[in-house]
N, C-alpha and C positions, 0 to 999 in steps of 0.2 A: 504494500500500500504506500503510495507516494502522494503528495499533495501538490499545491493548489495553484491555479492561475487566476487572472483577474477578469475573466470574460463574463460568463453567465453562470447561474447556479447549476444548470444542467451540465455545462462543461466542467464545472468544478467537481461534481459528483463523478463524472466519467474519469477525470484525471486522478481523483482520489482512489479509484479502484485499479487504474492501470495507466502507466505513462509510456508503455512500450512503443506506441505509435510515434511519439515525439522524440524518443531517444535516438542519438546518433552513435553508431559503432565507432570505437576507437581502433585505429589501424595498428594493432600490435600483432606481429607474427606469432603463430602457435609455437610454443616452446621457448618464447622469450619473456623475460620479466618486464614489468611496467613500473615506472616511478612517477608518482604524482608530484608535479613540479612545485606546487604551492606549499605542500606539507612535507615533502621529502620521503613520504611513506612508499615502500616498494612491495608490490605483489608479484611473487614468483609465479611461473606458469603452473607449478604444482604446490599445493599446500596440504599438509597432513594426508598425503596420498590422493588428494582430490585434484583433478585437472581443470584448469580454467576453460570454461565453455562459452563465455561471453564477457565482453567488457564494453560498457556504453556510458554515455554522458547525457544527462537530461538538460542540455543547454549547449553553449559553445565555448565555455571557459573552464570546464572541469570543476565546476562548483558543486555538482551533484552526480557523483560517479557510482555506477552499479557494476559489480563483478560477480559472475556466476561460476561456481565450481561443482564438480560431481565426480563420483568414482565411475569405473568402467561400465557398470550396469545401471547407473543412476539410482542405486539403492540408498546412497547418502548424497544429499544435495545441499549446497550452501550458497547464500547470497550475501555479499559484502556491500554495504552502503557507506560511502564516504562523502561527507558534506560539512559545511561550516555553519552551524545553527545560529540563527539570529539571537536567540536567548541561550546564554551559556549555562546549561544545566544537564548533566548526565542523567540524574533521576527523572527529570521531566521527559526527556526524549526516549528513555527506556520505557516509561509508562505509555507514551504514545505508540511506540513500536509494539508493545505487548497488546494494547487495545486494538491496533490494526490487525495483528495476527489473529486474535480471538474473534474478530469480526469476519474472518474468511470462512467460507463454507467448509473447506478442507480441514479446518481445525476447530470445528464446532464442538463445544463441550470439553475442550482441552482443560486438564486439571494441573495446576502447578505442583511441582514436587516439593517446594519449600513454602513456608508461610509468606516470605518476602524474598525479593531478589537478593542474591548473595554478592557482597562486595569483594573485590579482589584487586590486586596490584597488577597493572599492565607490565609487560616485559620492560626491564630497565628502570623500574620504579619500585619504591618501598611503600608508597601510599596506596591504599585501597580505594582508588578513585574510579574504578570501573564496576559495572554491575552485570550479572548473568543469572539466568534461571532456566530450568528445564521443565518440560510438560509431557504428560501422557495424553493421548487422544483416543477416545473410545471407538470412534468409527472414522473411516476415511483412508486415504492412501498412505498417510504417515502416522503410525502409532506413537512416534516420539518426535519431539521438536525442542528447540532451545533458542534463546536470544541472548546476545551480549552487547553491551554498549561500552565503548572504550574511548577515552579522550586522547587526543594527540595534539597538544598546543591548542590553536584556534579551531581545530577540526575534530570531528567525531566519527568514529567507525562503529557502525551497527551491523552485527552479524546475525543472520537467521540460518539455522541448520536443521535439517529434518532427515529422518531415517525411515525407510520402508520395512526393514527387517532388523535394524539395530536397536537393542534395548537402551533404556535411558542412561545407564551408567556408561555403556560403550560410546554412545553418542556424545556424552559430556567429555569423554576422553579425546574423541576426535576434535571437538571444539577447542579443547585446551591445546592440542598439537597445532591446530590451524592458527590460533592466536600466536603461539610461539614461533611459527614459521614465517609470519609476516615480518618484514624488515622495518622496524619502527625507527623513526628519527629520535634524536636525543630527547630524553625525558625533560619535561618542563614543570614548573611549580604546580602542585596539585593539592586538592583537599579531598578528604574521604567522602565517598558517595553513600547516601542512605536512601533506601527505597522510598519513593514518594507515598504520602498518605492522604487520606481524605481529610478535608478541612474539619476542624472541631464543630463548626456550625456552618450551615449552608446558606449562602446569600441568595435571596429571592430577587427576581427582576420584574420590572413593570414596563409596559410599552412607553417609550420616550418619543418626544417630538424632535424632528431634525431642524436645526437652526440654519438660517441663511448663511452661506459661505462668507467669511470675513477675512480680508487681507491681513490685518494685524494678528488675528488669532492663528491664521495659517502659518505666518512667518514665525511666530513664537513656537508653534508646534514643530516646525522644521528645525529651528535652532536647538530645541530640546532633543529631538531625534539625532541631530548631528553631533551633539555633545556625547550622547550615548555611543554613537559609532566610533568617535575618536578615542573614547575611554574603554572600549570593549576589551574584556578580559578573556583569557583562555577558557575553554569549555567547562573546566571544573573549578575555576576560581570564583566560586559563589560564596556568599556569606553563610557559613554553616549554622550560625545562630538564627537565621531567618530563612529557612528553606521554603520552597514553594509547596503548597498543598493543592490538592485537586478539589474544586468546588462541585460537588455532586458527581454523578456518573459520567465518565467520558464515553464518547462514541467515535467510530473510525474517522469521521470527517473533521471533528473538532472536539475540544475539551476546554473547560475554563479552569485556570489556575490563579492563585493569589497567595499572598503572605497570610499566615494564620491570623494576624492582628489587623489586617486591612480589609475593610468591607466597602469602602468608597472607591471601587475600581477593581480591575482584574486584567488578566492577560488571556487572550484567546489563542490557543495553539491550533494551527491548521494542519490537518493530516498528521504525518509523522516525519516530514522531511526538513524541519527546521524553521518554518515561517511562523510568525506570530503577529497578533494585532494587540496593541496596548490600548486599554480603555481606562483613562484616569482623568481626574478633574483638570480642566485647562487653567491657564494663567490669564490674568487680565491686568493691563496697565492702567485701566481707568478706575480710579478710586471710587467713583460714583456708581460703577457697575462691577462690583467685585465678583459676581457670579458669572464665570466664564463658561459654564456648562461642562460637558465631558468631551475630551479630545480623543480622536481615533487616529492611531498611527500604525500602519502596516510595516513591519520590518522583514526584509527578505534575506535570503542566504547569500546574496552577492554583496551584502553590506549596505544596500540602499534602503531608503525609508520613504513612505508616501503618507501624507496627512490628508484627512477628509473633513467635511463639514462636521460641526459639533452637534451633540444632542443636548437637550435641555436638562436631562436627568440621566441617571445610570441606565443605559439601554440593555435590553435583553440580548444575549449572544446571537440569536437568530436575526435580529435587526442589524447588528454589526456585520455579520456574515453577508447578508443581503446587500448592504451598502458597498462593501469593498468589492463585491462581485459585479455590481451593476452601476456604480457611480464613479465618475472620473475623480482622481485625487486633486486637491487644491494645490498641493506642492509635492515635488519629488526632490529628495536630497540624496546625493551620491558623494562618495569620497574618492578623490583621485590624487595620488601622490601626497597624501596627508592633508589635502585641502578639500573643503566642502563646496559643492556646487548645488545651488538651490534653483529649481525651475518652478515658476509660478504659473498656474493656469490662467490663460488670458481673460477668462470670464470674470475673474475677481481682481485682476491687476489694473483695471481701469480707474 
């Protein structure tokens, strides 16, 4: 399961279930290894006895790479996802990967083997900054499956592996060998990962009204988004004292996350490939009108951000999702060579 584009709701649903049609194959000869230029990570042609059967990029800049591996009879199959998530959180993206897997027909009814995901240290590190978990599936082609999420600097590696005849313990051993066989770049500062939990209390949402697009509010939103881009931390460098929690039940297309002590705002994670929408109180420079409403900012895996018109109150996730799919952003912010470039929609720049 991979996520989302900015076209229409129907297209979003289609892309959330499959992006094979939009992926481009990377021209790497069989039997040759491949190095990801941005991260330095190397995938050999064979990992843990599994041979690479596919290598593709959901884009043009290797920001969302997918590699497939399998043994000779395809009894064990593994998929490796490499991307740079807009929100730096291993637990959050493990939670999204797990939700996406459990939403697939082939893994319906899958039962986890442990109460929570297991933290472990990636190769070359002593910090348990990665998460993994195995599952048994009552029906379907794969009776065993497993997921791992491993940080590597600003990048995240998510591995899904499934077996047709391999028991859970044997599949876990193959996963361990696969992780060890990847050539990882030098370890970076990390913090321990803890499996994400449901929020202690669930925030309820009400229908909000969309405010007219405002140039000042849009520029303020783009500056805030730009500051977050410039101060972006590695995938695991999150505040351990204030982890994300999941607000209610997640679903494959999206889920709501927030800090346990924050109720006036949330983050909407789209699919499981690193894109998020921030929904938080906006800023106002007018002392006579301190209520700036709620700002909406989409952060993408290429480091860009898009801001949208504000809502008058905390909007329901469905309203936010509909807006970013159907409404043009008021500003777009991109980072180039350490500098921020902001593009303003002409309809509000008058």
